[in-house]
N, C-alpha and C positions, 0 to 999 in steps of 0.2 A: 597376650599371644595377638601378632601381630595378623593383618591381612596382606593379601597378597596385592601390588601395584595396580590400582586402578585408573580409569580415563573419565576424566570429566568434561561434561558435556552443557553447552549452555543453550538453553531452550528458547525459541523466538516463535511468534506466531507471523506467517506471510500468507497472505490471503487466505486466511481460514485455516491453513494446512500448519501442522506441526512439524518443523525441520529440526536438525540439530546440528551444531558447528563443534568440534572437537578444539579442546583448550590447550591439549598437551597432558604429559603424564606428571604426577606429583609424587612426593615421596609416600612411604605407607605411614598412614596413621587410622588409630581410630574412626570408625564414620560418625560424623556429626551432623546435627541436625541442618538442613538446608535453610540457605539465606533466606527471610521472607520477601527481599528484596528480587531476588532472583527468582522465585516463586512468581511475581507478580506479572511474568511473560512479556517484560519490556526488551530492550535491544540491548547489545553491549556498550553504547554510549551511555544509556542510562544507569547502567549498573556503574560505571567509572564514575560519572557523577554524584551518584547516590553513596558512593563509599561503600560498596559491598562487603561484608565482613570477611567472606572467603578469598576474594580478590585481595584485600589487604593482607591476610595471612600467607597468602601465596609470594606475594612482593616481599614480605618480612624473611620470609624462607631463604628468598634468592639472594640477600644480602649477607657477605660474611660477618658482620657485625651483628646480626642478628634483627636488625630493623632499626638503629640508630641513624640520624641523618646525616649526611656527608659532613666531614670538616671543611674547612677553607682550603686546607692544603690538597684535598681531593679537585680543586678546580684546574688544576695544571701549572707546570711550572712557568708558564708564559700567559699574559694578559694584557689585554689593550682595552682603552676606553675612549669614548669620546663625550664631550659636554658642549652644551650652549651655554654662552655668557651674556650678560647683561652691564655692563661697566657705566659709573659715572664718574667724571673727571670734575674736578675743583674748576669752579668760574675762574675766567680771565677777565681781569680788568683791560679796558679800553680806553684811550685818551679822548678827549672831546676833539672832534675832527670837524663837523660843519656847524654852522651858528646861523643866525639873522641877524647879526651885530658884532661888535667887538666883544670877545669873552670875557665875564667877569664884571660887565658894564652892567647897570640896571636895566631891567626889561628886555636883556638878553637871554635868547632860548639856545638851548645846545639841541640839535637836530638829530644829529649823527654821531656817535661815539660818547662817552662820558658814560656808559654802562657796562655791565658784567657781560660777556658772554660764553655761552658753554654749549655743546653737541650732545649733550645728554637727552636720553640714554643711549650708549654705545653698544651695538651688539658685535659678538666674536664668538669664539671656539676656543676648546683646549682638548688637546689630544694628549693622553697618557699610556706609556706602556711601561710593565713591570716584568723582571726575571727571576725567580726563587734559585739562588744559588745552592742552599740547603733547605733543611726545615725553619733554619733560624734565620739565616742572612739571606738577603736579597738588594737589588738594584733597580731603580725605578728611575725614568726619565718624561718630562714633559714639554710641550711646547704652546703656547697659547699667541692669539693674534686678535687684535682688535682693529679691522681695516680701517682704512682714513674716511672719516665722517666729517662734513663742514655744515656750517650756518653761515646765514647771510643776511645783514640788515642794510636798508638803501635810503635814500632821500632824493627827491627831484622838483624842478620848478620850469615850469613853461616858458618864462620868459616873457608873456604875454600881458598885456595891462590888469591890475589887480593881482598879478602872482607875487610872491614873496622872494625877494633877493636872497641868495645864499653866499655863504662866505666860508671859504675855508681856512681855517687857524693855523700859525705854522710859527714857531721861533725863529726870526731872524739874526743869525749869527754878527751882521753888521752893525745891527744897534747896540747890543743885543738885548731883545726884548721880543714879546709877542707882537706881529703883525698879520695882516689878513690879506687874501687875494681872492676876487669874486669867481663864484662857480657859475653865477647866472645873475644877469641883470635885466631888468624889464624892459624890452623894446630894442634889445642888441641879441643877446643869447639864451638860449634854456640851459639848464644844467643839472645833471645829476652826479650821485656818487654813492658808492657800496663798500661796506667792510664784510671781509670774511675771514674765518676762524677755520681751519683744517688741523685735525691733530690724529694723531693714532699711537696705538701701543703694541708692543711686542715683548714677550719675555719667554723664556725657558729655564728649566733647572734639572739637576743631576742628583739624586741623593741614595744613600745607601740604607736599608731598613734591616732592624734587627727585631724579630719576633720576642714579647715578653710573656712570663707566665701571666695568665687570665683565668678566669673560671668559666664554666658552662660554655654558652656561644659566645660569649666576649672575646674580642681579640684585641691585643694591643701591642703597638709597634714604638720603638725609638727611631727618629730620626734623625738623618745628618747629611748635608750637602752643600752645593753651591748654586745660587739664583742669579739672572741677568736679566736687566729691565730696559726697552729702549723706548724713549718717549718722544716723539716729533710732534713739534707745531710750526703751524704756517699762519701768519695774518697778513692780510692783503687790504690794500685801500686803493680804490681805482675811482676816477673824475673823469666825465666827460661834458664838454661845454661846445655844443654846436650853434651856430648862427642860425638867425630865425629872419625869417621874409621882413623887409624887402633886400636884406644884405647877401652878398655872395656866398653859396654856400660853403662853409669851413667848419672845422672841429678842432677843439685845443682838448686833448687827454693826457692823463698822467696815470702812472702804476706806482705805488710804493710797496715793497714787499720785504717780509722780517721773517725768517726762519730759525729757529733752535731745535737742536738734537741734543738730548740727555741721555746718557748711559750711565747705568748703575749696576754695581756687582755687589755682592754680597756672600757672606758663609752663613749657615743657620743651622739651629739645633730646634726640635721638636719632638711631638710624639701624637699618635694617633690612634684612635679607637673605632673599633667597628662592632654594633651587636646584632647577632642575628635574632629575630622576633618571632620566627615562625614561618611554615612555608606559604603563607599566604599574607602575611604581612611584610612591607618593604623593609630590607635592612636599615638600619640608621649608623651614622658614621659621624665623626667631628675629629678635626686636628687642631693644634696650636704649635706657634712658630715664636723662636727669640732668633732675632739676626743680627749681625752687624755689617749695614751696607757701605759701600764708599762710592762717590760718584767721580767719574772720571769730568774733565774741563768740559763744557759744554761747548758746542759748535753751533755760532750764530752768524747768518750772513743776511745782508740788505740790500736790494734795489729800488730803484726810482727812475 
């Protein structure tokens, strides 16, 4: 035999007085023993953190499915996310540029160039947006960007007595063979040189998704789409050779710059899995791709 609807009250002690706060009307059910947590006289936040059984039953009755956790489809038809990236590029080999003598001769040291250059690590970001066309089919697009980042190395000599004379090595097409030009000369002019590598990466993809049968909280999707990547690199070599006293102030400067841009396109197929591990545990996800990329002719420019 059911009882008439009743109002539950939350008891809290405020300044030594007993006050009551109505929580609303609940459905008719037999009277059950009160929760010991509620009897402790704490406030509403304490009950929520402690997991009050009465409140838990009330939440369960408010769910149309009787208390089961929401499925991934309940999140909505449109979603967007942002990620921070940390990217590592392959090292770039630089030619020998500045030496203290004829390159290749015994006792000659390479002072600039001749070593790999990299800008690692390279921070960036990715933004992804998806739309569920149906419960099975969806579309997803993403864009990522690794902004330009550079690294620089240098060498210099004052040209004063006791300093090291610097030489720039190059291939003379008139010989043709390796030749040298002075970057600094003791007693006449100082010299400095720098090499700089600058690169950036940008990409975008558009894919279709198809939900696959999966047990429990596991979600599997088949993926197919198109991907685009653009890698841009610039290598710059600069020199400066100013006169030193007592010679008239003057300076000889050079700049050599080489830039290349590579565009990659590709069709791709893959799969993605997501697993819900509980309300207080972050979800886990992973994906695998197989792609057939092709590269457009790279664009290279040089100036000096």
